[in-house]
Biopython code that builds the backbone (N, CA, C, O; Angstrom):
import numpy as np
from Bio.PDB.StructureBuilder import StructureBuilder

atoms = [
    (1, "UNK", "N", (0.821, -1.189, 0.000)),
    (1, "UNK", "CA", (0.000, 0.000, 0.000)),
    (1, "UNK", "C", (0.876, 1.268, 0.000)),
    (1, "UNK", "O", (0.607, 2.214, -0.741)),
    (2, "UNK", "N", (1.911, 1.275, 0.829)),
    (2, "UNK", "CA", (2.789, 2.436, 0.914)),
    (2, "UNK", "C", (3.544, 2.645, -0.398)),
    (2, "UNK", "O", (3.697, 3.776, -0.860)),
    (3, "UNK", "N", (4.005, 1.564, -0.986)),
    (3, "UNK", "CA", (4.713, 1.639, -2.262)),
    (3, "UNK", "C", (3.799, 2.240, -3.330)),
    (3, "UNK", "O", (4.217, 3.121, -4.081)),
    (4, "UNK", "N", (2.561, 1.768, -3.399)),
    (4, "UNK", "CA", (1.603, 2.301, -4.383)),
    (4, "UNK", "C", (1.299, 3.773, -4.120)),
    (4, "UNK", "O", (1.163, 4.555, -5.061)),
    (5, "UNK", "N", (1.192, 4.155, -2.846)),
    (5, "UNK", "CA", (0.902, 5.550, -2.511)),
    (5, "UNK", "C", (2.036, 6.460, -2.978)),
    (5, "UNK", "O", (1.783, 7.550, -3.491)),
    (6, "UNK", "N", (3.276, 6.022, -2.804)),
    (6, "UNK", "CA", (4.416, 6.818, -3.278)),
    (6, "UNK", "C", (4.432, 6.873, -4.802)),
    (6, "UNK", "O", (4.646, 7.932, -5.392)),
    (7, "UNK", "N", (4.208, 5.738, -5.423)),
    (7, "UNK", "CA", (4.180, 5.691, -6.893)),
    (7, "UNK", "C", (3.084, 6.604, -7.439)),
    (7, "UNK", "O", (3.310, 7.352, -8.391)),
    (8, "UNK", "N", (1.906, 6.541, -6.838)),
    (8, "UNK", "CA", (0.775, 7.316, -7.335)),
    (8, "UNK", "C", (0.924, 8.816, -7.080)),
    (8, "UNK", "O", (0.255, 9.619, -7.730)),
    (9, "UNK", "N", (1.784, 9.199, -6.151)),
    (9, "UNK", "CA", (2.030, 10.615, -5.858)),
    (9, "UNK", "C", (3.339, 11.113, -6.456)),
    (9, "UNK", "O", (3.814, 12.193, -6.102)),
    (10, "UNK", "N", (3.918, 10.339, -7.350)),
    (10, "UNK", "CA", (5.239, 10.675, -7.911)),
    (10, "UNK", "C", (5.262, 12.064, -8.539)),
    (10, "UNK", "O", (6.250, 12.786, -8.400)),
    (11, "UNK", "N", (4.191, 12.449, -9.226)),
    (11, "UNK", "CA", (4.169, 13.752, -9.887)),
    (11, "UNK", "C", (4.338, 14.879, -8.867)),
    (11, "UNK", "O", (5.081, 15.829, -9.115)),
    (12, "UNK", "N", (3.668, 14.784, -7.745)),
    (12, "UNK", "CA", (3.780, 15.803, -6.700)),
    (12, "UNK", "C", (5.149, 15.754, -6.013)),
    (12, "UNK", "O", (5.766, 16.792, -5.774)),
    (13, "UNK", "N", (5.616, 14.548, -5.698)),
    (13, "UNK", "CA", (6.903, 14.388, -5.014)),
    (13, "UNK", "C", (8.039, 14.901, -5.886)),
    (13, "UNK", "O", (8.958, 15.554, -5.391)),
    (14, "UNK", "N", (7.981, 14.613, -7.172)),
    (14, "UNK", "CA", (9.067, 14.985, -8.079)),
    (14, "UNK", "C", (9.085, 16.466, -8.429)),
    (14, "UNK", "O", (9.923, 16.903, -9.218)),
    (15, "UNK", "N", (8.178, 17.241, -7.856)),
    (15, "UNK", "CA", (8.238, 18.696, -7.992)),
    (15, "UNK", "C", (9.318, 19.269, -7.079)),
    (15, "UNK", "O", (9.689, 20.438, -7.184)),
    (16, "UNK", "N", (9.816, 18.415, -6.179)),
    (16, "UNK", "CA", (10.867, 18.824, -5.240)),
    (16, "UNK", "C", (12.205, 18.270, -5.710)),
    (16, "UNK", "O", (12.272, 17.213, -6.336)),
    (17, "UNK", "N", (13.254, 18.996, -5.399)),
    (17, "UNK", "CA", (14.612, 18.585, -5.769)),
    (17, "UNK", "C", (15.140, 17.637, -4.688)),
    (17, "UNK", "O", (15.965, 18.016, -3.856)),
    (18, "UNK", "N", (14.646, 16.403, -4.720)),
    (18, "UNK", "CA", (14.987, 15.417, -3.698)),
    (18, "UNK", "C", (15.213, 14.048, -4.328)),
    (18, "UNK", "O", (14.776, 13.773, -5.445)),
    (19, "UNK", "N", (15.896, 13.216, -3.592)),
    (19, "UNK", "CA", (15.984, 11.795, -3.906)),
    (19, "UNK", "C", (15.151, 11.096, -2.841)),
    (19, "UNK", "O", (15.272, 11.409, -1.657)),
    (20, "UNK", "N", (14.314, 10.163, -3.246)),
    (20, "UNK", "CA", (13.533, 9.428, -2.261)),
    (20, "UNK", "C", (13.567, 7.947, -2.600)),
    (20, "UNK", "O", (13.684, 7.552, -3.760)),
    (21, "UNK", "N", (13.463, 7.147, -1.558)),
    (21, "UNK", "CA", (13.556, 5.701, -1.712)),
    (21, "UNK", "C", (12.979, 5.039, -0.474)),
    (21, "UNK", "O", (12.748, 5.687, 0.547)),
    (22, "UNK", "N", (12.752, 3.749, -0.581)),
    (22, "UNK", "CA", (12.330, 2.939, 0.556)),
    (22, "UNK", "C", (13.498, 2.039, 0.928)),
    (22, "UNK", "O", (14.361, 1.748, 0.099)),
    (23, "UNK", "N", (13.517, 1.605, 2.173)),
    (23, "UNK", "CA", (14.521, 0.656, 2.640)),
    (23, "UNK", "C", (13.783, -0.531, 3.234)),
    (23, "UNK", "O", (12.829, -0.367, 3.994)),
    (24, "UNK", "N", (14.231, -1.722, 2.882)),
    (24, "UNK", "CA", (13.608, -2.949, 3.358)),
    (24, "UNK", "C", (14.682, -3.877, 3.904)),
    (24, "UNK", "O", (15.834, -3.832, 3.474)),
    (25, "UNK", "N", (14.296, -4.714, 4.851)),
    (25, "UNK", "CA", (15.241, -5.707, 5.370)),
    (25, "UNK", "C", (15.198, -6.992, 4.544)),
    (25, "UNK", "O", (15.843, -7.982, 4.890)),
    (26, "UNK", "N", (14.433, -6.969, 3.451)),
    (26, "UNK", "CA", (14.377, -8.117, 2.547)),
    (26, "UNK", "C", (15.611, -8.131, 1.638)),
    (26, "UNK", "O", (16.373, -7.165, 1.594)),
    (27, "UNK", "N", (15.791, -9.214, 0.932)),
    (27, "UNK", "CA", (16.934, -9.351, 0.023)),
    (27, "UNK", "C", (16.751, -8.494, -1.230)),
    (27, "UNK", "O", (15.645, -8.050, -1.540)),
    (28, "UNK", "N", (17.841, -8.275, -1.931)),
    (28, "UNK", "CA", (17.791, -7.536, -3.182)),
    (28, "UNK", "C", (16.834, -8.209, -4.164)),
    (28, "UNK", "O", (16.059, -7.531, -4.839)),
    (29, "UNK", "N", (16.886, -9.519, -4.243)),
    (29, "UNK", "CA", (16.016, -10.253, -5.167)),
    (29, "UNK", "C", (14.542, -10.063, -4.811)),
    (29, "UNK", "O", (13.711, -9.841, -5.692)),
    (30, "UNK", "N", (14.220, -10.150, -3.524)),
    (30, "UNK", "CA", (12.831, -9.947, -3.091)),
    (30, "UNK", "C", (12.374, -8.520, -3.371)),
    (30, "UNK", "O", (11.249, -8.300, -3.821)),
    (31, "UNK", "N", (13.252, -7.547, -3.103)),
    (31, "UNK", "CA", (12.891, -6.151, -3.347)),
    (31, "UNK", "C", (12.717, -5.862, -4.831)),
    (31, "UNK", "O", (11.828, -5.102, -5.217)),
    (32, "UNK", "N", (13.558, -6.462, -5.663)),
    (32, "UNK", "CA", (13.439, -6.273, -7.104)),
    (32, "UNK", "C", (12.107, -6.814, -7.599)),
    (32, "UNK", "O", (11.422, -6.158, -8.384)),
    (33, "UNK", "N", (11.741, -7.992, -7.151)),
    (33, "UNK", "CA", (10.455, -8.582, -7.546)),
    (33, "UNK", "C", (9.293, -7.732, -7.037)),
    (33, "UNK", "O", (8.321, -7.514, -7.761)),
    (34, "UNK", "N", (9.387, -7.258, -5.811)),
    (34, "UNK", "CA", (8.347, -6.420, -5.217)),
    (34, "UNK", "C", (8.190, -5.126, -6.014)),
    (34, "UNK", "O", (7.074, -4.715, -6.331)),
    (35, "UNK", "N", (9.318, -4.489, -6.334)),
    (35, "UNK", "CA", (9.296, -3.235, -7.092)),
    (35, "UNK", "C", (8.671, -3.436, -8.471)),
    (35, "UNK", "O", (7.898, -2.597, -8.933)),
    (36, "UNK", "N", (9.001, -4.531, -9.118)),
    (36, "UNK", "CA", (8.426, -4.818, -10.437)),
    (36, "UNK", "C", (6.923, -5.082, -10.323)),
    (36, "UNK", "O", (6.139, -4.581, -11.128)),
    (37, "UNK", "N", (6.533, -5.854, -9.337)),
    (37, "UNK", "CA", (5.116, -6.195, -9.154)),
    (37, "UNK", "C", (4.264, -4.945, -8.913)),
    (37, "UNK", "O", (3.141, -4.841, -9.407)),
    (38, "UNK", "N", (4.816, -3.998, -8.144)),
    (38, "UNK", "CA", (4.050, -2.801, -7.785)),
    (38, "UNK", "C", (4.418, -1.579, -8.622)),
    (38, "UNK", "O", (3.994, -0.460, -8.329)),
    (39, "UNK", "N", (5.214, -1.808, -9.669)),
    (39, "UNK", "CA", (5.605, -0.757, -10.607)),
    (39, "UNK", "C", (6.183, 0.467, -9.890)),
    (39, "UNK", "O", (5.837, 1.605, -10.206)),
    (40, "UNK", "N", (7.063, 0.216, -8.926)),
    (40, "UNK", "CA", (7.712, 1.311, -8.199)),
    (40, "UNK", "C", (8.603, 2.100, -9.147)),
    (40, "UNK", "O", (9.365, 1.520, -9.922)),
    (41, "UNK", "N", (8.507, 3.412, -9.084)),
    (41, "UNK", "CA", (9.342, 4.257, -9.939)),
    (41, "UNK", "C", (10.412, 4.967, -9.110)),
    (41, "UNK", "O", (10.866, 6.057, -9.457)),
    (42, "UNK", "N", (10.800, 4.330, -8.016)),
    (42, "UNK", "CA", (11.825, 4.826, -7.115)),
    (42, "UNK", "C", (12.575, 3.617, -6.572)),
    (42, "UNK", "O", (12.050, 2.504, -6.603)),
    (43, "UNK", "N", (13.781, 3.811, -6.080)),
    (43, "UNK", "CA", (14.560, 2.664, -5.574)),
    (43, "UNK", "C", (13.995, 2.097, -4.265)),
    (43, "UNK", "O", (13.473, 2.825, -3.420)),
    (44, "UNK", "N", (14.116, 0.801, -4.133)),
    (44, "UNK", "CA", (13.828, 0.122, -2.872)),
    (44, "UNK", "C", (15.141, -0.551, -2.477)),
    (44, "UNK", "O", (15.555, -1.540, -3.081)),
    (45, "UNK", "N", (15.778, -0.001, -1.464)),
    (45, "UNK", "CA", (17.084, -0.478, -1.039)),
    (45, "UNK", "C", (16.948, -1.723, -0.172)),
    (45, "UNK", "O", (16.019, -1.836, 0.628)),
    (46, "UNK", "N", (17.870, -2.642, -0.336)),
    (46, "UNK", "CA", (17.868, -3.886, 0.435)),
    (46, "UNK", "C", (18.888, -3.791, 1.570)),
    (46, "UNK", "O", (20.052, -3.458, 1.347)),
    (47, "UNK", "N", (18.436, -4.088, 2.785)),
    (47, "UNK", "CA", (19.332, -4.107, 3.941)),
    (47, "UNK", "C", (19.047, -5.356, 4.775)),
    (47, "UNK", "O", (18.634, -5.259, 5.931)),
    (48, "UNK", "N", (19.275, -6.547, 4.169)),
    (48, "UNK", "CA", (18.978, -7.781, 4.910)),
    (48, "UNK", "C", (19.855, -7.963, 6.144)),
    (48, "UNK", "O", (19.502, -8.718, 7.050)),
    (49, "UNK", "N", (20.999, -7.274, 6.183)),
    (49, "UNK", "CA", (21.855, -7.339, 7.377)),
    (49, "UNK", "C", (21.242, -6.544, 8.521)),
    (49, "UNK", "O", (21.576, -6.761, 9.686)),
    (50, "UNK", "N", (20.346, -5.625, 8.188)),
    (50, "UNK", "CA", (19.574, -4.811, 9.125)),
    (50, "UNK", "C", (20.399, -3.773, 9.865)),
    (50, "UNK", "O", (19.891, -3.141, 10.792)),
    (51, "UNK", "N", (21.652, -3.577, 9.488)),
    (51, "UNK", "CA", (22.508, -2.630, 10.198)),
    (51, "UNK", "C", (22.108, -1.174, 9.981)),
    (51, "UNK", "O", (22.113, -0.389, 10.929)),
    (52, "UNK", "N", (21.760, -0.801, 8.750)),
    (52, "UNK", "CA", (21.344, 0.563, 8.485)),
    (52, "UNK", "C", (20.007, 0.855, 9.153)),
    (52, "UNK", "O", (19.830, 1.908, 9.766)),
    (53, "UNK", "N", (19.077, -0.066, 9.035)),
    (53, "UNK", "CA", (17.762, 0.111, 9.658)),
    (53, "UNK", "C", (17.919, 0.260, 11.174)),
    (53, "UNK", "O", (17.257, 1.088, 11.798)),
    (54, "UNK", "N", (18.788, -0.538, 11.742)),
    (54, "UNK", "CA", (19.042, -0.452, 13.183)),
    (54, "UNK", "C", (19.703, 0.878, 13.555)),
    (54, "UNK", "O", (19.363, 1.476, 14.576)),
    (55, "UNK", "N", (20.649, 1.342, 12.727)),
    (55, "UNK", "CA", (21.341, 2.605, 13.005)),
    (55, "UNK", "C", (20.375, 3.786, 13.018)),
    (55, "UNK", "O", (20.597, 4.756, 13.743)),
    (56, "UNK", "N", (19.311, 3.715, 12.228)),
    (56, "UNK", "CA", (18.304, 4.771, 12.201)),
    (56, "UNK", "C", (17.226, 4.566, 13.265)),
    (56, "UNK", "O", (16.277, 5.346, 13.343)),
    (57, "UNK", "N", (17.366, 3.529, 14.077)),
    (57, "UNK", "CA", (16.414, 3.292, 15.153)),
    (57, "UNK", "C", (15.093, 2.724, 14.685)),
    (57, "UNK", "O", (14.113, 2.749, 15.430)),
    (58, "UNK", "N", (15.044, 2.212, 13.465)),
    (58, "UNK", "CA", (13.783, 1.769, 12.884)),
    (58, "UNK", "C", (13.610, 0.251, 12.862)),
    (58, "UNK", "O", (12.690, -0.257, 12.221)),
    (59, "UNK", "N", (14.482, -0.474, 13.555)),
    (59, "UNK", "CA", (14.378, -1.937, 13.575)),
    (59, "UNK", "C", (13.509, -2.359, 14.759)),
    (59, "UNK", "O", (13.792, -2.018, 15.908)),
    (60, "UNK", "N", (12.460, -3.099, 14.461)),
    (60, "UNK", "CA", (11.585, -3.602, 15.514)),
    (60, "UNK", "C", (12.195, -4.866, 16.130)),
    (60, "UNK", "O", (13.074, -5.490, 15.535)),
    (61, "UNK", "N", (11.732, -5.231, 17.299)),
    (61, "UNK", "CA", (12.261, -6.400, 17.997)),
    (61, "UNK", "C", (12.176, -7.675, 17.169)),
    (61, "UNK", "O", (13.061, -8.526, 17.263)),
    (62, "UNK", "N", (11.148, -7.824, 16.373)),
    (62, "UNK", "CA", (10.971, -9.035, 15.562)),
    (62, "UNK", "C", (11.797, -9.019, 14.287)),
    (62, "UNK", "O", (11.728, -9.959, 13.495)),
    (63, "UNK", "N", (12.586, -7.955, 14.076)),
    (63, "UNK", "CA", (13.479, -7.901, 12.920)),
    (63, "UNK", "C", (12.921, -7.217, 11.697)),
    (63, "UNK", "O", (13.577, -7.205, 10.655)),
    (64, "UNK", "N", (11.729, -6.645, 11.782)),
    (64, "UNK", "CA", (11.144, -5.903, 10.665)),
    (64, "UNK", "C", (11.482, -4.430, 10.796)),
    (64, "UNK", "O", (11.791, -3.944, 11.884)),
    (65, "UNK", "N", (11.420, -3.730, 9.677)),
    (65, "UNK", "CA", (11.657, -2.285, 9.692)),
    (65, "UNK", "C", (10.337, -1.561, 9.960)),
    (65, "UNK", "O", (9.286, -1.940, 9.443)),
    (66, "UNK", "N", (10.417, -0.522, 10.772)),
    (66, "UNK", "CA", (9.240, 0.319, 11.019)),
    (66, "UNK", "C", (8.942, 1.140, 9.774)),
    (66, "UNK", "O", (9.843, 1.421, 8.982)),
    (67, "UNK", "N", (7.708, 1.520, 9.600)),
    (67, "UNK", "CA", (7.286, 2.337, 8.461)),
    (67, "UNK", "C", (7.419, 3.819, 8.811)),
    (67, "UNK", "O", (6.427, 4.549, 8.836)),
    (68, "UNK", "N", (8.626, 4.249, 9.075)),
    (68, "UNK", "CA", (8.880, 5.643, 9.393)),
    (68, "UNK", "C", (9.416, 6.344, 8.152)),
    (68, "UNK", "O", (10.047, 5.723, 7.296)),
    (69, "UNK", "N", (9.157, 7.636, 8.066)),
    (69, "UNK", "CA", (9.673, 8.442, 6.966)),
    (69, "UNK", "C", (10.651, 9.461, 7.533)),
    (69, "UNK", "O", (10.318, 10.231, 8.434)),
    (70, "UNK", "N", (11.867, 9.451, 6.987)),
    (70, "UNK", "CA", (12.918, 10.378, 7.404)),
    (70, "UNK", "C", (13.067, 11.450, 6.342)),
    (70, "UNK", "O", (13.187, 11.149, 5.154)),
    (71, "UNK", "N", (13.059, 12.700, 6.775)),
    (71, "UNK", "CA", (13.277, 13.836, 5.891)),
    (71, "UNK", "C", (14.665, 14.378, 6.216)),
    (71, "UNK", "O", (14.905, 14.887, 7.311)),
    (72, "UNK", "N", (15.562, 14.264, 5.263)),
    (72, "UNK", "CA", (16.964, 14.589, 5.490)),
    (72, "UNK", "C", (17.366, 15.734, 4.568)),
    (72, "UNK", "O", (17.157, 15.671, 3.356)),
    (73, "UNK", "N", (17.938, 16.770, 5.147)),
    (73, "UNK", "CA", (18.361, 17.934, 4.381)),
    (73, "UNK", "C", (19.594, 17.642, 3.555)),
    (73, "UNK", "O", (20.243, 16.610, 3.729)),
    (74, "UNK", "N", (19.908, 18.543, 2.666)),
    (74, "UNK", "CA", (21.040, 18.380, 1.762)),
    (74, "UNK", "C", (22.364, 18.265, 2.529)),
    (74, "UNK", "O", (23.327, 17.691, 2.021)),
    (75, "UNK", "N", (22.411, 18.807, 3.745)),
    (75, "UNK", "CA", (23.632, 18.735, 4.557)),
    (75, "UNK", "C", (23.694, 17.471, 5.411)),
    (75, "UNK", "O", (24.627, 17.296, 6.194)),
    (76, "UNK", "N", (22.703, 16.590, 5.263)),
    (76, "UNK", "CA", (22.678, 15.332, 6.009)),
    (76, "UNK", "C", (21.958, 15.410, 7.342)),
    (76, "UNK", "O", (21.866, 14.408, 8.051)),
    (77, "UNK", "N", (21.450, 16.569, 7.692)),
    (77, "UNK", "CA", (20.725, 16.746, 8.942)),
    (77, "UNK", "C", (19.320, 16.146, 8.823)),
    (77, "UNK", "O", (18.613, 16.391, 7.846)),
    (78, "UNK", "N", (18.930, 15.366, 9.818)),
    (78, "UNK", "CA", (17.564, 14.843, 9.840)),
    (78, "UNK", "C", (16.645, 15.968, 10.283)),
    (78, "UNK", "O", (16.736, 16.442, 11.416)),
    (79, "UNK", "N", (15.762, 16.396, 9.393)),
    (79, "UNK", "CA", (14.868, 17.512, 9.659)),
    (79, "UNK", "C", (13.586, 17.068, 10.353)),
    (79, "UNK", "O", (12.994, 17.820, 11.127)),
    (80, "UNK", "N", (13.169, 15.854, 10.073)),
    (80, "UNK", "CA", (11.925, 15.345, 10.655)),
    (80, "UNK", "C", (11.901, 13.831, 10.503)),
    (80, "UNK", "O", (12.378, 13.285, 9.508)),
    (81, "UNK", "N", (11.340, 13.163, 11.504)),
    (81, "UNK", "CA", (11.053, 11.739, 11.412)),
    (81, "UNK", "C", (9.559, 11.590, 11.628)),
    (81, "UNK", "O", (9.040, 11.908, 12.698)),
    (82, "UNK", "N", (8.883, 11.109, 10.616)),
    (82, "UNK", "CA", (7.445, 10.872, 10.724)),
    (82, "UNK", "C", (7.242, 9.436, 11.198)),
    (82, "UNK", "O", (7.351, 8.493, 10.414)),
    (83, "UNK", "N", (6.947, 9.282, 12.478)),
    (83, "UNK", "CA", (6.744, 7.956, 13.059)),
    (83, "UNK", "C", (5.296, 7.509, 12.970)),
    (83, "UNK", "O", (4.941, 6.425, 13.433)),
    (84, "UNK", "N", (4.463, 8.347, 12.374)),
    (84, "UNK", "CA", (3.042, 8.024, 12.210)),
    (84, "UNK", "C", (2.699, 7.853, 10.727)),
    (84, "UNK", "O", (1.569, 8.121, 10.318)),
    (85, "UNK", "N", (3.650, 7.418, 9.936)),
    (85, "UNK", "CA", (3.442, 7.273, 8.502)),
    (85, "UNK", "C", (2.221, 6.405, 8.225)),
    (85, "UNK", "O", (2.112, 5.282, 8.717)),
    (86, "UNK", "N", (1.310, 6.946, 7.432)),
    (86, "UNK", "CA", (0.104, 6.217, 7.034)),
    (86, "UNK", "C", (0.378, 5.619, 5.656)),
    (86, "UNK", "O", (0.502, 6.367, 4.686)),
    (87, "UNK", "N", (0.474, 4.297, 5.541)),
    (87, "UNK", "CA", (0.798, 3.696, 4.243)),
    (87, "UNK", "C", (-0.135, 4.129, 3.111)),
    (87, "UNK", "O", (0.312, 4.273, 1.974)),
    (88, "UNK", "N", (-1.402, 4.336, 3.396)),
    (88, "UNK", "CA", (-2.371, 4.678, 2.350)),
    (88, "UNK", "C", (-2.180, 6.090, 1.803)),
    (88, "UNK", "O", (-2.498, 6.348, 0.642)),
    (89, "UNK", "N", (-1.669, 6.998, 2.616)),
    (89, "UNK", "CA", (-1.510, 8.392, 2.192)),
    (89, "UNK", "C", (-0.056, 8.848, 2.207)),
    (89, "UNK", "O", (0.221, 10.048, 2.187)),
    (90, "UNK", "N", (0.862, 7.906, 2.240)),
    (90, "UNK", "CA", (2.290, 8.219, 2.392)),
    (90, "UNK", "C", (2.804, 9.185, 1.328)),
    (90, "UNK", "O", (3.589, 10.079, 1.644)),
    (91, "UNK", "N", (2.387, 9.030, 0.095)),
    (91, "UNK", "CA", (2.882, 9.890, -0.981)),
    (91, "UNK", "C", (2.404, 11.316, -0.857)),
    (91, "UNK", "O", (3.205, 12.248, -0.931)),
    (92, "UNK", "N", (1.115, 11.503, -0.669)),
    (92, "UNK", "CA", (0.599, 12.866, -0.540)),
    (92, "UNK", "C", (1.099, 13.515, 0.750)),
    (92, "UNK", "O", (1.355, 14.719, 0.782)),
    (93, "UNK", "N", (1.239, 12.722, 1.809)),
    (93, "UNK", "CA", (1.781, 13.253, 3.062)),
    (93, "UNK", "C", (3.225, 13.703, 2.864)),
    (93, "UNK", "O", (3.621, 14.757, 3.361)),
    (94, "UNK", "N", (4.010, 12.910, 2.141)),
    (94, "UNK", "CA", (5.405, 13.252, 1.903)),
    (94, "UNK", "C", (5.512, 14.578, 1.147)),
    (94, "UNK", "O", (6.301, 15.443, 1.525)),
    (95, "UNK", "N", (4.735, 14.739, 0.101)),
    (95, "UNK", "CA", (4.781, 15.977, -0.684)),
    (95, "UNK", "C", (4.381, 17.169, 0.185)),
    (95, "UNK", "O", (5.015, 18.222, 0.115)),
    (96, "UNK", "N", (3.352, 17.018, 0.991)),
    (96, "UNK", "CA", (2.899, 18.103, 1.863)),
    (96, "UNK", "C", (3.980, 18.474, 2.883)),
    (96, "UNK", "O", (4.275, 19.654, 3.074)),
    (97, "UNK", "N", (4.565, 17.478, 3.529)),
    (97, "UNK", "CA", (5.579, 17.734, 4.553)),
    (97, "UNK", "C", (6.840, 18.341, 3.946)),
    (97, "UNK", "O", (7.455, 19.213, 4.559)),
    (98, "UNK", "N", (7.234, 17.900, 2.761)),
    (98, "UNK", "CA", (8.400, 18.516, 2.121)),
    (98, "UNK", "C", (8.151, 20.001, 1.879)),
    (98, "UNK", "O", (9.057, 20.819, 2.038)),
    (99, "UNK", "N", (6.929, 20.350, 1.496)),
    (99, "UNK", "CA", (6.570, 21.756, 1.335)),
    (99, "UNK", "C", (6.651, 22.502, 2.649)),
    (99, "UNK", "O", (7.195, 23.604, 2.708)),
    (100, "UNK", "N", (6.115, 21.910, 3.702)),
    (100, "UNK", "CA", (6.154, 22.536, 5.029)),
    (100, "UNK", "C", (7.581, 22.739, 5.521)),
    (100, "UNK", "O", (7.877, 23.733, 6.184)),
    (101, "UNK", "N", (8.468, 21.796, 5.197)),
    (101, "UNK", "CA", (9.862, 21.891, 5.634)),
    (101, "UNK", "C", (10.707, 22.790, 4.737)),
    (101, "UNK", "O", (11.870, 23.057, 5.038)),
    (102, "UNK", "N", (10.125, 23.251, 3.643)),
    (102, "UNK", "CA", (10.838, 24.164, 2.760)),
    (102, "UNK", "C", (11.822, 23.518, 1.814)),
    (102, "UNK", "O", (12.795, 24.146, 1.399)),
    (103, "UNK", "N", (11.572, 22.250, 1.465)),
    (103, "UNK", "CA", (12.443, 21.599, 0.490)),
    (103, "UNK", "C", (12.382, 22.370, -0.823)),
    (103, "UNK", "O", (11.315, 22.852, -1.204)),
    (104, "UNK", "N", (13.515, 22.495, -1.522)),
    (104, "UNK", "CA", (13.527, 23.259, -2.771)),
    (104, "UNK", "C", (12.709, 22.574, -3.859)),
    (104, "UNK", "O", (12.718, 21.350, -3.995)),
    (105, "UNK", "N", (12.011, 23.387, -4.620)),
    (105, "UNK", "CA", (11.240, 22.895, -5.760)),
    (105, "UNK", "C", (12.095, 22.966, -7.016)),
    (105, "UNK", "O", (13.029, 23.761, -7.117)),
    (106, "UNK", "N", (11.754, 22.127, -7.947)),
    (106, "UNK", "CA", (12.468, 22.130, -9.237)),
    (106, "UNK", "C", (11.860, 23.180, -10.128)),
    (106, "UNK", "O", (12.303, 23.359, -11.263)),
]
sb = StructureBuilder()
sb.init_structure("model")
sb.init_model(0)
sb.init_chain("A")
sb.init_seg("    ")
for serial, (resi, resn, name, xyz) in enumerate(atoms, 1):
    if name == "N":
        sb.init_residue(resn, " ", resi, " ")
    sb.init_atom(name, np.array(xyz, "f"), 0.0, 1.0, " ", f" {name:<3s}", serial, name[0])
structure = sb.get_structure()
């Protein structure tokens, strides 16, 4: 659902000068198949070792990644962590929040 929401809001998201992607603890092969199945037009990064997900504090006890959205400035500063990400509205929420945070438009 979250992948489709981002894909369906691509036009709004791509009005901003940003790179966006999802991170999964699944394998590269699983993520590639998932991306193809859901026609994702953005990268889905594979972190089966779970080290990056853990470093961002998003690893749950059962080994899954939380559905959090990190907004990171061009200087690498984390500007906001949305811990209430709604998978159904993730794309439109992302575009709205980037506007609120003052991300540059193209």
